[in-house]
PDB file of N, H, CA, C and O in Angstrom:
ATOM      1  N   UNK A   1      74.671 -73.984 -60.687  1.00  0.00           N
ATOM      2  CA  UNK A   1      75.917 -73.854 -59.961  1.00  0.00           C
ATOM      3  C   UNK A   1      75.816 -72.658 -59.019  1.00  0.00           C
ATOM      4  O   UNK A   1      75.443 -71.563 -59.440  1.00  0.00           O
ATOM      5  N   UNK A   2      76.145 -72.863 -57.756  1.00  0.00           N
ATOM      6  H   UNK A   2      76.448 -73.753 -57.413  1.00  0.00           H
ATOM      7  CA  UNK A   2      76.093 -71.784 -56.773  1.00  0.00           C
ATOM      8  C   UNK A   2      77.504 -71.332 -56.420  1.00  0.00           C
ATOM      9  O   UNK A   2      78.447 -72.124 -56.440  1.00  0.00           O
ATOM     10  N   UNK A   3      77.635 -70.058 -56.099  1.00  0.00           N
ATOM     11  H   UNK A   3      76.869 -69.415 -56.083  1.00  0.00           H
ATOM     12  CA  UNK A   3      78.923 -69.474 -55.745  1.00  0.00           C
ATOM     13  C   UNK A   3      78.871 -68.930 -54.334  1.00  0.00           C
ATOM     14  O   UNK A   3      77.832 -68.442 -53.891  1.00  0.00           O
ATOM     15  N   UNK A   4      79.985 -69.009 -53.624  1.00  0.00           N
ATOM     16  H   UNK A   4      80.829 -69.405 -53.984  1.00  0.00           H
ATOM     17  CA  UNK A   4      80.101 -68.386 -52.304  1.00  0.00           C
ATOM     18  C   UNK A   4      80.505 -66.925 -52.490  1.00  0.00           C
ATOM     19  O   UNK A   4      81.368 -66.607 -53.309  1.00  0.00           O
ATOM     20  N   UNK A   5      79.868 -66.043 -51.718  1.00  0.00           N
ATOM     21  H   UNK A   5      79.168 -66.302 -51.053  1.00  0.00           H
ATOM     22  CA  UNK A   5      80.097 -64.607 -51.880  1.00  0.00           C
ATOM     23  C   UNK A   5      80.638 -63.922 -50.627  1.00  0.00           C
ATOM     24  O   UNK A   5      81.197 -62.830 -50.722  1.00  0.00           O
ATOM     25  N   UNK A   6      80.482 -64.544 -49.448  1.00  0.00           N
ATOM     26  H   UNK A   6      80.028 -65.432 -49.371  1.00  0.00           H
ATOM     27  CA  UNK A   6      81.017 -63.956 -48.220  1.00  0.00           C
ATOM     28  C   UNK A   6      81.159 -65.044 -47.172  1.00  0.00           C
ATOM     29  O   UNK A   6      80.486 -66.073 -47.225  1.00  0.00           O
ATOM     30  N   UNK A   7      82.053 -64.799 -46.212  1.00  0.00           N
ATOM     31  H   UNK A   7      82.600 -63.963 -46.169  1.00  0.00           H
ATOM     32  CA  UNK A   7      82.291 -65.761 -45.132  1.00  0.00           C
ATOM     33  C   UNK A   7      82.565 -64.999 -43.847  1.00  0.00           C
ATOM     34  O   UNK A   7      83.183 -63.935 -43.864  1.00  0.00           O
ATOM     35  N   UNK A   8      82.102 -65.550 -42.737  1.00  0.00           N
ATOM     36  H   UNK A   8      81.599 -66.415 -42.723  1.00  0.00           H
ATOM     37  CA  UNK A   8      82.320 -64.939 -41.420  1.00  0.00           C
ATOM     38  C   UNK A   8      82.307 -66.050 -40.377  1.00  0.00           C
ATOM     39  O   UNK A   8      81.596 -67.044 -40.527  1.00  0.00           O
ATOM     40  N   UNK A   9      83.084 -65.877 -39.336  1.00  0.00           N
ATOM     41  H   UNK A   9      83.661 -65.070 -39.215  1.00  0.00           H
ATOM     42  CA  UNK A   9      83.067 -66.840 -38.253  1.00  0.00           C
ATOM     43  C   UNK A   9      83.380 -66.200 -36.923  1.00  0.00           C
ATOM     44  O   UNK A   9      84.126 -65.225 -36.845  1.00  0.00           O
ATOM     45  N   UNK A  10      82.797 -66.762 -35.870  1.00  0.00           N
ATOM     46  H   UNK A  10      82.191 -67.555 -35.934  1.00  0.00           H
ATOM     47  CA  UNK A  10      83.103 -66.286 -34.523  1.00  0.00           C
ATOM     48  C   UNK A  10      84.311 -67.024 -33.963  1.00  0.00           C
ATOM     49  O   UNK A  10      84.853 -66.639 -32.926  1.00  0.00           O
ATOM     50  N   UNK A  11      84.737 -68.093 -34.653  1.00  0.00           N
ATOM     51  H   UNK A  11      84.297 -68.406 -35.495  1.00  0.00           H
ATOM     52  CA  UNK A  11      85.883 -68.883 -34.239  1.00  0.00           C
ATOM     53  C   UNK A  11      86.023 -70.077 -35.165  1.00  0.00           C
ATOM     54  O   UNK A  11      85.208 -70.252 -36.072  1.00  0.00           O
ATOM     55  N   UNK A  12      87.040 -70.903 -34.954  1.00  0.00           N
ATOM     56  H   UNK A  12      87.702 -70.761 -34.218  1.00  0.00           H
ATOM     57  CA  UNK A  12      87.299 -72.020 -35.863  1.00  0.00           C
ATOM     58  C   UNK A  12      86.226 -73.110 -35.861  1.00  0.00           C
ATOM     59  O   UNK A  12      86.240 -73.990 -36.722  1.00  0.00           O
ATOM     60  N   UNK A  13      85.307 -73.062 -34.913  1.00  0.00           N
ATOM     61  H   UNK A  13      85.295 -72.347 -34.213  1.00  0.00           H
ATOM     62  CA  UNK A  13      84.244 -74.065 -34.855  1.00  0.00           C
ATOM     63  C   UNK A  13      82.859 -73.454 -35.071  1.00  0.00           C
ATOM     64  O   UNK A  13      81.846 -74.048 -34.700  1.00  0.00           O
ATOM     65  N   UNK A  14      82.825 -72.262 -35.674  1.00  0.00           N
ATOM     66  H   UNK A  14      83.648 -71.780 -35.975  1.00  0.00           H
ATOM     67  CA  UNK A  14      81.555 -71.591 -35.949  1.00  0.00           C
ATOM     68  C   UNK A  14      81.758 -70.637 -37.117  1.00  0.00           C
ATOM     69  O   UNK A  14      81.971 -69.441 -36.917  1.00  0.00           O
ATOM     70  N   UNK A  15      81.692 -71.170 -38.350  1.00  0.00           N
ATOM     71  H   UNK A  15      81.520 -72.141 -38.513  1.00  0.00           H
ATOM     72  CA  UNK A  15      81.942 -70.380 -39.548  1.00  0.00           C
ATOM     73  C   UNK A  15      80.738 -70.499 -40.472  1.00  0.00           C
ATOM     74  O   UNK A  15      80.199 -71.586 -40.679  1.00  0.00           O
ATOM     75  N   UNK A  16      80.327 -69.361 -41.021  1.00  0.00           N
ATOM     76  H   UNK A  16      80.765 -68.478 -40.853  1.00  0.00           H
ATOM     77  CA  UNK A  16      79.218 -69.314 -41.969  1.00  0.00           C
ATOM     78  C   UNK A  16      79.715 -68.788 -43.306  1.00  0.00           C
ATOM     79  O   UNK A  16      80.554 -67.889 -43.356  1.00  0.00           O
ATOM     80  N   UNK A  17      79.194 -69.353 -44.386  1.00  0.00           N
ATOM     81  H   UNK A  17      78.512 -70.084 -44.346  1.00  0.00           H
ATOM     82  CA  UNK A  17      79.456 -68.876 -45.739  1.00  0.00           C
ATOM     83  C   UNK A  17      78.109 -68.702 -46.433  1.00  0.00           C
ATOM     84  O   UNK A  17      77.210 -69.527 -46.271  1.00  0.00           O
ATOM     85  N   UNK A  18      77.971 -67.621 -47.211  1.00  0.00           N
ATOM     86  H   UNK A  18      78.701 -66.950 -47.343  1.00  0.00           H
ATOM     87  CA  UNK A  18      76.721 -67.359 -47.926  1.00  0.00           C
ATOM     88  C   UNK A  18      77.023 -67.148 -49.399  1.00  0.00           C
ATOM     89  O   UNK A  18      78.153 -66.848 -49.784  1.00  0.00           O
ATOM     90  N   UNK A  19      75.972 -67.312 -50.225  1.00  0.00           N
ATOM     91  H   UNK A  19      75.053 -67.555 -49.912  1.00  0.00           H
ATOM     92  CA  UNK A  19      76.207 -67.150 -51.649  1.00  0.00           C
ATOM     93  C   UNK A  19      74.952 -67.066 -52.475  1.00  0.00           C
ATOM     94  O   UNK A  19      73.873 -66.728 -51.989  1.00  0.00           O
ATOM     95  N   UNK A  20      75.128 -67.382 -53.733  1.00  0.00           N
ATOM     96  H   UNK A  20      76.005 -67.657 -54.127  1.00  0.00           H
ATOM     97  CA  UNK A  20      74.054 -67.268 -54.712  1.00  0.00           C
ATOM     98  C   UNK A  20      72.943 -68.272 -54.444  1.00  0.00           C
ATOM     99  O   UNK A  20      73.169 -69.343 -53.880  1.00  0.00           O
ATOM    100  N   UNK A  21      71.742 -67.900 -54.863  1.00  0.00           N
ATOM    101  H   UNK A  21      71.559 -67.031 -55.322  1.00  0.00           H
ATOM    102  CA  UNK A  21      70.609 -68.806 -54.750  1.00  0.00           C
ATOM    103  C   UNK A  21      70.178 -69.133 -53.339  1.00  0.00           C
ATOM    104  O   UNK A  21      69.572 -70.179 -53.106  1.00  0.00           O
ATOM    105  N   UNK A  22      70.483 -68.245 -52.373  1.00  0.00           N
ATOM    106  H   UNK A  22      70.975 -67.395 -52.562  1.00  0.00           H
ATOM    107  CA  UNK A  22      70.083 -68.472 -50.987  1.00  0.00           C
ATOM    108  C   UNK A  22      70.971 -69.437 -50.231  1.00  0.00           C
ATOM    109  O   UNK A  22      70.582 -69.946 -49.181  1.00  0.00           O
ATOM    110  N   UNK A  23      72.162 -69.695 -50.752  1.00  0.00           N
ATOM    111  H   UNK A  23      72.478 -69.281 -51.606  1.00  0.00           H
ATOM    112  CA  UNK A  23      73.074 -70.664 -50.129  1.00  0.00           C
ATOM    113  C   UNK A  23      73.632 -70.160 -48.805  1.00  0.00           C
ATOM    114  O   UNK A  23      74.199 -69.069 -48.737  1.00  0.00           O
ATOM    115  N   UNK A  24      73.469 -70.956 -47.757  1.00  0.00           N
ATOM    116  H   UNK A  24      73.008 -71.842 -47.813  1.00  0.00           H
ATOM    117  CA  UNK A  24      74.121 -70.721 -46.468  1.00  0.00           C
ATOM    118  C   UNK A  24      74.721 -72.045 -46.023  1.00  0.00           C
ATOM    119  O   UNK A  24      74.039 -73.069 -45.977  1.00  0.00           O
ATOM    120  N   UNK A  25      76.007 -72.008 -45.697  1.00  0.00           N
ATOM    121  H   UNK A  25      76.561 -71.176 -45.735  1.00  0.00           H
ATOM    122  CA  UNK A  25      76.711 -73.175 -45.172  1.00  0.00           C
ATOM    123  C   UNK A  25      77.255 -72.843 -43.789  1.00  0.00           C
ATOM    124  O   UNK A  25      77.649 -71.707 -43.525  1.00  0.00           O
ATOM    125  N   UNK A  26      77.275 -73.841 -42.907  1.00  0.00           N
ATOM    126  H   UNK A  26      76.955 -74.764 -43.122  1.00  0.00           H
ATOM    127  CA  UNK A  26      77.826 -73.662 -41.563  1.00  0.00           C
ATOM    128  C   UNK A  26      78.892 -74.724 -41.310  1.00  0.00           C
ATOM    129  O   UNK A  26      78.687 -75.901 -41.609  1.00  0.00           O
ATOM    130  N   UNK A  27      80.028 -74.308 -40.759  1.00  0.00           N
ATOM    131  H   UNK A  27      80.195 -73.352 -40.516  1.00  0.00           H
ATOM    132  CA  UNK A  27      81.122 -75.213 -40.403  1.00  0.00           C
ATOM    133  C   UNK A  27      81.219 -75.275 -38.892  1.00  0.00           C
ATOM    134  O   UNK A  27      81.328 -74.243 -38.231  1.00  0.00           O
ATOM    135  N   UNK A  28      81.180 -76.491 -38.337  1.00  0.00           N
ATOM    136  H   UNK A  28      81.092 -77.330 -38.874  1.00  0.00           H
ATOM    137  CA  UNK A  28      81.217 -76.671 -36.884  1.00  0.00           C
ATOM    138  C   UNK A  28      82.587 -77.118 -36.362  1.00  0.00           C
ATOM    139  O   UNK A  28      82.705 -77.582 -35.228  1.00  0.00           O
ATOM    140  N   UNK A  29      83.603 -76.976 -37.187  1.00  0.00           N
ATOM    141  H   UNK A  29      83.507 -76.599 -38.108  1.00  0.00           H
ATOM    142  CA  UNK A  29      84.943 -77.401 -36.805  1.00  0.00           C
ATOM    143  C   UNK A  29      85.312 -78.752 -37.395  1.00  0.00           C
ATOM    144  O   UNK A  29      86.482 -79.135 -37.409  1.00  0.00           O
ATOM    145  N   UNK A  30      84.304 -79.475 -37.882  1.00  0.00           N
ATOM    146  H   UNK A  30      83.354 -79.164 -37.870  1.00  0.00           H
ATOM    147  CA  UNK A  30      84.546 -80.792 -38.477  1.00  0.00           C
ATOM    148  C   UNK A  30      83.955 -80.916 -39.877  1.00  0.00           C
ATOM    149  O   UNK A  30      84.611 -81.410 -40.794  1.00  0.00           O
ATOM    150  N   UNK A  31      82.716 -80.466 -40.036  1.00  0.00           N
ATOM    151  H   UNK A  31      82.183 -80.064 -39.292  1.00  0.00           H
ATOM    152  CA  UNK A  31      82.047 -80.623 -41.328  1.00  0.00           C
ATOM    153  C   UNK A  31      81.250 -79.375 -41.696  1.00  0.00           C
ATOM    154  O   UNK A  31      80.821 -78.608 -40.834  1.00  0.00           O
ATOM    155  N   UNK A  32      81.066 -79.200 -43.005  1.00  0.00           N
ATOM    156  H   UNK A  32      81.415 -79.823 -43.705  1.00  0.00           H
ATOM    157  CA  UNK A  32      80.204 -78.160 -43.523  1.00  0.00           C
ATOM    158  C   UNK A  32      78.811 -78.730 -43.712  1.00  0.00           C
ATOM    159  O   UNK A  32      78.662 -79.847 -44.206  1.00  0.00           O
ATOM    160  N   UNK A  33      77.786 -77.977 -43.324  1.00  0.00           N
ATOM    161  H   UNK A  33      77.907 -77.069 -42.922  1.00  0.00           H
ATOM    162  CA  UNK A  33      76.396 -78.411 -43.503  1.00  0.00           C
ATOM    163  C   UNK A  33      75.597 -77.256 -44.104  1.00  0.00           C
ATOM    164  O   UNK A  33      75.808 -76.088 -43.775  1.00  0.00           O
ATOM    165  N   UNK A  34      74.689 -77.613 -44.982  1.00  0.00           N
ATOM    166  H   UNK A  34      74.518 -78.562 -45.249  1.00  0.00           H
ATOM    167  CA  UNK A  34      73.811 -76.614 -45.596  1.00  0.00           C
ATOM    168  C   UNK A  34      72.730 -76.214 -44.590  1.00  0.00           C
ATOM    169  O   UNK A  34      72.170 -77.063 -43.895  1.00  0.00           O
ATOM    170  N   UNK A  35      72.445 -74.912 -44.521  1.00  0.00           N
ATOM    171  H   UNK A  35      72.900 -74.223 -45.085  1.00  0.00           H
ATOM    172  CA  UNK A  35      71.403 -74.378 -43.651  1.00  0.00           C
ATOM    173  C   UNK A  35      70.217 -74.004 -44.537  1.00  0.00           C
ATOM    174  O   UNK A  35      70.382 -73.255 -45.500  1.00  0.00           O
ATOM    175  N   UNK A  36      69.034 -74.510 -44.230  1.00  0.00           N
ATOM    176  H   UNK A  36      68.900 -75.118 -43.448  1.00  0.00           H
ATOM    177  CA  UNK A  36      67.831 -74.180 -45.002  1.00  0.00           C
ATOM    178  C   UNK A  36      67.450 -72.729 -44.738  1.00  0.00           C
ATOM    179  O   UNK A  36      67.333 -72.306 -43.588  1.00  0.00           O
ATOM    180  N   UNK A  37      67.256 -71.967 -45.824  1.00  0.00           N
ATOM    181  H   UNK A  37      67.352 -72.310 -46.758  1.00  0.00           H
ATOM    182  CA  UNK A  37      66.970 -70.543 -45.675  1.00  0.00           C
ATOM    183  C   UNK A  37      65.565 -70.157 -46.108  1.00  0.00           C
ATOM    184  O   UNK A  37      65.030 -69.155 -45.633  1.00  0.00           O
ATOM    185  N   UNK A  38      64.961 -70.928 -46.998  1.00  0.00           N
ATOM    186  H   UNK A  38      65.396 -71.741 -47.384  1.00  0.00           H
ATOM    187  CA  UNK A  38      63.642 -70.579 -47.500  1.00  0.00           C
ATOM    188  C   UNK A  38      63.656 -69.475 -48.541  1.00  0.00           C
ATOM    189  O   UNK A  38      62.598 -68.964 -48.909  1.00  0.00           O
ATOM    190  N   UNK A  39      64.836 -69.096 -49.026  1.00  0.00           N
ATOM    191  H   UNK A  39      65.696 -69.512 -48.727  1.00  0.00           H
ATOM    192  CA  UNK A  39      64.933 -68.062 -50.061  1.00  0.00           C
ATOM    193  C   UNK A  39      65.852 -68.532 -51.170  1.00  0.00           C
ATOM    194  O   UNK A  39      66.729 -69.370 -50.960  1.00  0.00           O
ATOM    195  N   UNK A  40      65.638 -67.979 -52.351  1.00  0.00           N
ATOM    196  H   UNK A  40      64.926 -67.298 -52.522  1.00  0.00           H
ATOM    197  CA  UNK A  40      66.522 -68.229 -53.494  1.00  0.00           C
ATOM    198  C   UNK A  40      67.294 -66.950 -53.845  1.00  0.00           C
ATOM    199  O   UNK A  40      68.027 -66.911 -54.833  1.00  0.00           O
ATOM    200  N   UNK A  41      67.121 -65.914 -53.032  1.00  0.00           N
ATOM    201  H   UNK A  41      66.525 -65.945 -52.230  1.00  0.00           H
ATOM    202  CA  UNK A  41      67.814 -64.642 -53.283  1.00  0.00           C
ATOM    203  C   UNK A  41      69.309 -64.818 -53.073  1.00  0.00           C
ATOM    204  O   UNK A  41      69.741 -65.563 -52.194  1.00  0.00           O
ATOM    205  N   UNK A  42      70.089 -64.128 -53.887  1.00  0.00           N
ATOM    206  H   UNK A  42      69.738 -63.523 -54.601  1.00  0.00           H
ATOM    207  CA  UNK A  42      71.535 -64.133 -53.681  1.00  0.00           C
ATOM    208  C   UNK A  42      71.852 -63.449 -52.359  1.00  0.00           C
ATOM    209  O   UNK A  42      71.327 -62.376 -52.064  1.00  0.00           O
ATOM    210  N   UNK A  43      72.700 -64.067 -51.578  1.00  0.00           N
ATOM    211  H   UNK A  43      73.126 -64.940 -51.817  1.00  0.00           H
ATOM    212  CA  UNK A  43      73.105 -63.517 -50.279  1.00  0.00           C
ATOM    213  C   UNK A  43      74.529 -62.996 -50.411  1.00  0.00           C
ATOM    214  O   UNK A  43      75.440 -63.743 -50.769  1.00  0.00           O
ATOM    215  N   UNK A  44      74.717 -61.710 -50.120  1.00  0.00           N
ATOM    216  H   UNK A  44      73.977 -61.103 -49.829  1.00  0.00           H
ATOM    217  CA  UNK A  44      75.985 -61.047 -50.374  1.00  0.00           C
ATOM    218  C   UNK A  44      76.838 -60.827 -49.134  1.00  0.00           C
ATOM    219  O   UNK A  44      78.044 -60.611 -49.247  1.00  0.00           O
ATOM    220  N   UNK A  45      76.234 -60.877 -47.958  1.00  0.00           N
ATOM    221  H   UNK A  45      75.254 -61.053 -47.866  1.00  0.00           H
ATOM    222  CA  UNK A  45      76.992 -60.598 -46.750  1.00  0.00           C
ATOM    223  C   UNK A  45      76.532 -61.440 -45.581  1.00  0.00           C
ATOM    224  O   UNK A  45      75.360 -61.801 -45.478  1.00  0.00           O
ATOM    225  N   UNK A  46      77.475 -61.750 -44.695  1.00  0.00           N
ATOM    226  H   UNK A  46      78.428 -61.456 -44.778  1.00  0.00           H
ATOM    227  CA  UNK A  46      77.158 -62.474 -43.470  1.00  0.00           C
ATOM    228  C   UNK A  46      78.035 -61.915 -42.359  1.00  0.00           C
ATOM    229  O   UNK A  46      79.225 -61.670 -42.554  1.00  0.00           O
ATOM    230  N   UNK A  47      77.431 -61.716 -41.190  1.00  0.00           N
ATOM    231  H   UNK A  47      76.464 -61.915 -41.032  1.00  0.00           H
ATOM    232  CA  UNK A  47      78.169 -61.216 -40.019  1.00  0.00           C
ATOM    233  C   UNK A  47      77.353 -61.540 -38.774  1.00  0.00           C
ATOM    234  O   UNK A  47      76.137 -61.714 -38.850  1.00  0.00           O
ATOM    235  N   UNK A  48      78.008 -61.619 -37.660  1.00  0.00           N
ATOM    236  H   UNK A  48      78.996 -61.478 -37.598  1.00  0.00           H
ATOM    237  CA  UNK A  48      77.304 -61.924 -36.430  1.00  0.00           C
ATOM    238  C   UNK A  48      77.824 -61.151 -35.250  1.00  0.00           C
ATOM    239  O   UNK A  48      78.851 -60.475 -35.316  1.00  0.00           O
ATOM    240  N   UNK A  49      77.081 -61.269 -34.157  1.00  0.00           N
ATOM    241  H   UNK A  49      76.247 -61.817 -34.103  1.00  0.00           H
ATOM    242  CA  UNK A  49      77.480 -60.649 -32.890  1.00  0.00           C
ATOM    243  C   UNK A  49      78.152 -61.673 -31.994  1.00  0.00           C
ATOM    244  O   UNK A  49      78.603 -61.346 -30.897  1.00  0.00           O
ATOM    245  N   UNK A  50      78.218 -62.903 -32.458  1.00  0.00           N
ATOM    246  H   UNK A  50      77.852 -63.168 -33.350  1.00  0.00           H
ATOM    247  CA  UNK A  50      78.838 -63.986 -31.701  1.00  0.00           C
ATOM    248  C   UNK A  50      78.219 -65.302 -32.123  1.00  0.00           C
ATOM    249  O   UNK A  50      77.341 -65.328 -32.986  1.00  0.00           O
ATOM    250  N   UNK A  51      78.666 -66.394 -31.524  1.00  0.00           N
ATOM    251  H   UNK A  51      79.378 -66.373 -30.822  1.00  0.00           H
ATOM    252  CA  UNK A  51      78.111 -67.704 -31.877  1.00  0.00           C
ATOM    253  C   UNK A  51      76.598 -67.725 -31.665  1.00  0.00           C
ATOM    254  O   UNK A  51      76.099 -67.312 -30.619  1.00  0.00           O
ATOM    255  N   UNK A  52      75.891 -68.206 -32.660  1.00  0.00           N
ATOM    256  H   UNK A  52      76.297 -68.542 -33.511  1.00  0.00           H
ATOM    257  CA  UNK A  52      74.450 -68.345 -32.521  1.00  0.00           C
ATOM    258  C   UNK A  52      73.651 -67.077 -32.692  1.00  0.00           C
ATOM    259  O   UNK A  52      72.465 -67.057 -32.361  1.00  0.00           O
ATOM    260  N   UNK A  53      74.260 -66.010 -33.201  1.00  0.00           N
ATOM    261  H   UNK A  53      75.223 -66.026 -33.469  1.00  0.00           H
ATOM    262  CA  UNK A  53      73.544 -64.761 -33.454  1.00  0.00           C
ATOM    263  C   UNK A  53      74.107 -64.160 -34.743  1.00  0.00           C
ATOM    264  O   UNK A  53      74.952 -63.264 -34.709  1.00  0.00           O
ATOM    265  N   UNK A  54      73.624 -64.668 -35.877  1.00  0.00           N
ATOM    266  H   UNK A  54      72.938 -65.396 -35.905  1.00  0.00           H
ATOM    267  CA  UNK A  54      74.232 -64.383 -37.173  1.00  0.00           C
ATOM    268  C   UNK A  54      73.183 -63.830 -38.137  1.00  0.00           C
ATOM    269  O   UNK A  54      72.040 -64.285 -38.161  1.00  0.00           O
ATOM    270  N   UNK A  55      73.596 -62.838 -38.932  1.00  0.00           N
ATOM    271  H   UNK A  55      74.525 -62.468 -38.913  1.00  0.00           H
ATOM    272  CA  UNK A  55      72.737 -62.223 -39.939  1.00  0.00           C
ATOM    273  C   UNK A  55      73.335 -62.438 -41.325  1.00  0.00           C
ATOM    274  O   UNK A  55      74.551 -62.382 -41.503  1.00  0.00           O
ATOM    275  N   UNK A  56      72.469 -62.682 -42.300  1.00  0.00           N
ATOM    276  H   UNK A  56      71.481 -62.727 -42.155  1.00  0.00           H
ATOM    277  CA  UNK A  56      72.858 -62.723 -43.710  1.00  0.00           C
ATOM    278  C   UNK A  56      71.960 -61.746 -44.451  1.00  0.00           C
ATOM    279  O   UNK A  56      70.767 -61.646 -44.167  1.00  0.00           O
ATOM    280  N   UNK A  57      72.544 -61.024 -45.406  1.00  0.00           N
ATOM    281  H   UNK A  57      73.514 -61.106 -45.637  1.00  0.00           H
ATOM    282  CA  UNK A  57      71.781 -60.042 -46.176  1.00  0.00           C
ATOM    283  C   UNK A  57      71.991 -60.287 -47.662  1.00  0.00           C
ATOM    284  O   UNK A  57      73.031 -60.785 -48.094  1.00  0.00           O
ATOM    285  N   UNK A  58      70.951 -59.917 -48.443  1.00  0.00           N
ATOM    286  H   UNK A  58      70.106 -59.513 -48.092  1.00  0.00           H
ATOM    287  CA  UNK A  58      71.064 -60.164 -49.862  1.00  0.00           C
ATOM    288  C   UNK A  58      70.171 -59.298 -50.712  1.00  0.00           C
ATOM    289  O   UNK A  58      69.610 -58.300 -50.259  1.00  0.00           O
ATOM    290  N   UNK A  59      70.053 -59.715 -51.978  1.00  0.00           N
ATOM    291  H   UNK A  59      70.508 -60.526 -52.346  1.00  0.00           H
ATOM    292  CA  UNK A  59      69.313 -58.929 -52.963  1.00  0.00           C
ATOM    293  C   UNK A  59      67.849 -58.788 -52.576  1.00  0.00           C
ATOM    294  O   UNK A  59      67.267 -59.649 -51.917  1.00  0.00           O
ATOM    295  N   UNK A  60      67.285 -57.689 -53.002  1.00  0.00           N
ATOM    296  H   UNK A  60      67.758 -56.989 -53.538  1.00  0.00           H
ATOM    297  CA  UNK A  60      65.880 -57.426 -52.726  1.00  0.00           C
ATOM    298  C   UNK A  60      65.598 -57.082 -51.281  1.00  0.00           C
ATOM    299  O   UNK A  60      64.445 -57.118 -50.852  1.00  0.00           O
ATOM    300  N   UNK A  61      66.641 -56.744 -50.514  1.00  0.00           N
ATOM    301  H   UNK A  61      67.578 -56.715 -50.862  1.00  0.00           H
ATOM    302  CA  UNK A  61      66.449 -56.389 -49.109  1.00  0.00           C
ATOM    303  C   UNK A  61      66.283 -57.577 -48.171  1.00  0.00           C
ATOM    304  O   UNK A  61      65.855 -57.406 -47.029  1.00  0.00           O
ATOM    305  N   UNK A  62      66.611 -58.765 -48.629  1.00  0.00           N
ATOM    306  H   UNK A  62      66.958 -58.904 -49.556  1.00  0.00           H
ATOM    307  CA  UNK A  62      66.497 -59.961 -47.782  1.00  0.00           C
ATOM    308  C   UNK A  62      67.443 -59.860 -46.595  1.00  0.00           C
ATOM    309  O   UNK A  62      68.629 -59.569 -46.750  1.00  0.00           O
ATOM    310  N   UNK A  63      66.898 -60.104 -45.409  1.00  0.00           N
ATOM    311  H   UNK A  63      65.935 -60.340 -45.283  1.00  0.00           H
ATOM    312  CA  UNK A  63      67.701 -60.172 -44.183  1.00  0.00           C
ATOM    313  C   UNK A  63      67.292 -61.462 -43.465  1.00  0.00           C
ATOM    314  O   UNK A  63      66.120 -61.671 -43.152  1.00  0.00           O
ATOM    315  N   UNK A  64      68.270 -62.309 -43.215  1.00  0.00           N
ATOM    316  H   UNK A  64      69.222 -62.140 -43.469  1.00  0.00           H
ATOM    317  CA  UNK A  64      68.038 -63.554 -42.483  1.00  0.00           C
ATOM    318  C   UNK A  64      68.750 -63.465 -41.142  1.00  0.00           C
ATOM    319  O   UNK A  64      69.857 -62.935 -41.057  1.00  0.00           O
ATOM    320  N   UNK A  65      68.123 -63.978 -40.105  1.00  0.00           N
ATOM    321  H   UNK A  65      67.223 -64.409 -40.174  1.00  0.00           H
ATOM    322  CA  UNK A  65      68.716 -63.977 -38.765  1.00  0.00           C
ATOM    323  C   UNK A  65      68.696 -65.398 -38.228  1.00  0.00           C
ATOM    324  O   UNK A  65      67.636 -66.010 -38.106  1.00  0.00           O
ATOM    325  N   UNK A  66      69.872 -65.916 -37.911  1.00  0.00           N
ATOM    326  H   UNK A  66      70.733 -65.419 -38.011  1.00  0.00           H
ATOM    327  CA  UNK A  66      69.990 -67.246 -37.322  1.00  0.00           C
ATOM    328  C   UNK A  66      70.352 -67.073 -35.857  1.00  0.00           C
ATOM    329  O   UNK A  66      71.356 -66.443 -35.524  1.00  0.00           O
ATOM    330  N   UNK A  67      69.533 -67.631 -34.993  1.00  0.00           N
ATOM    331  H   UNK A  67      68.717 -68.142 -35.263  1.00  0.00           H
ATOM    332  CA  UNK A  67      69.765 -67.510 -33.555  1.00  0.00           C
ATOM    333  C   UNK A  67      69.551 -68.863 -32.912  1.00  0.00           C
ATOM    334  O   UNK A  67      68.530 -69.514 -33.135  1.00  0.00           O
ATOM    335  N   UNK A  68      70.514 -69.283 -32.116  1.00  0.00           N
ATOM    336  H   UNK A  68      71.343 -68.754 -31.935  1.00  0.00           H
ATOM    337  CA  UNK A  68      70.348 -70.562 -31.408  1.00  0.00           C
ATOM    338  C   UNK A  68      70.623 -70.403 -29.955  1.00  0.00           C
ATOM    339  O   UNK A  68      70.533 -71.371 -29.200  1.00  0.00           O
TER     340      UNK A  68
END
Protein backbone atom coordinates (compact mmCIF):
# COMPACT_ATOMS: atom_id res chain seq x y z
CA UNK A 1 0.00 0.00 0.00
CA UNK A 2 1.41 3.39 -1.00
CA UNK A 3 0.64 6.72 0.65
CA UNK A 4 0.69 10.25 -0.75
CA UNK A 5 2.99 12.57 1.19
CA UNK A 6 3.02 15.88 -0.72
CA UNK A 7 1.23 17.66 -3.56
CA UNK A 8 2.07 20.67 -5.73
CA UNK A 9 0.66 22.19 -8.88
CA UNK A 10 1.33 25.07 -11.22
CA UNK A 11 -2.40 25.23 -11.98
CA UNK A 12 -5.56 23.12 -12.18
CA UNK A 13 -4.25 21.22 -15.21
CA UNK A 14 -0.74 20.48 -13.91
CA UNK A 15 -0.69 18.85 -10.46
CA UNK A 16 1.88 16.42 -9.05
CA UNK A 17 1.57 14.18 -6.00
CA UNK A 18 4.44 12.16 -4.49
CA UNK A 19 4.60 9.46 -1.88
CA UNK A 20 5.94 6.24 -0.51
CA UNK A 21 7.76 3.70 -2.63
CA UNK A 22 8.75 6.21 -5.32
CA UNK A 23 5.15 7.09 -6.18
CA UNK A 24 4.65 10.08 -8.48
CA UNK A 25 1.25 10.92 -9.95
CA UNK A 26 0.43 13.69 -12.44
CA UNK A 27 -3.00 15.26 -13.02
CA UNK A 28 -3.60 16.95 -16.39
CA UNK A 29 -6.99 18.43 -15.55
CA UNK A 30 -8.86 15.26 -16.51
CA UNK A 31 -7.06 12.17 -15.25
CA UNK A 32 -4.34 11.09 -12.86
CA UNK A 33 -1.46 9.10 -14.38
CA UNK A 34 1.47 7.37 -12.73
CA UNK A 35 4.91 8.73 -13.65
CA UNK A 36 7.74 6.16 -13.83
CA UNK A 37 10.53 7.23 -11.49
CA UNK A 38 12.97 4.33 -11.38
CA UNK A 39 13.19 4.55 -7.58
CA UNK A 40 11.48 2.88 -4.65
CA UNK A 41 12.62 5.58 -2.20
CA UNK A 42 9.92 7.40 -0.28
CA UNK A 43 9.37 10.84 -1.80
CA UNK A 44 8.54 13.50 0.77
CA UNK A 45 8.37 16.73 -1.21
CA UNK A 46 7.45 18.06 -4.63
CA UNK A 47 7.74 21.60 -6.00
CA UNK A 48 8.36 23.27 -9.31
CA UNK A 49 9.34 26.47 -11.03
CA UNK A 50 6.38 26.16 -13.40
CA UNK A 51 4.73 23.69 -15.75
CA UNK A 52 7.19 21.11 -16.97
CA UNK A 53 9.96 21.95 -14.48
CA UNK A 54 9.27 19.93 -11.34
CA UNK A 55 11.47 18.46 -8.59
CA UNK A 56 10.70 15.66 -6.14
CA UNK A 57 12.91 14.88 -3.15
CA UNK A 58 13.04 11.93 -0.83
CA UNK A 59 14.86 9.60 1.51
CA UNK A 60 18.51 8.90 1.02
CA UNK A 61 19.04 12.22 -0.76
CA UNK A 62 17.01 11.24 -3.83
CA UNK A 63 16.28 14.18 -6.11
CA UNK A 64 14.16 13.70 -9.23
CA UNK A 65 13.74 16.36 -11.92
CA UNK A 66 10.92 16.22 -14.45
CA UNK A 67 11.32 18.56 -17.40
CA UNK A 68 9.25 18.68 -20.55
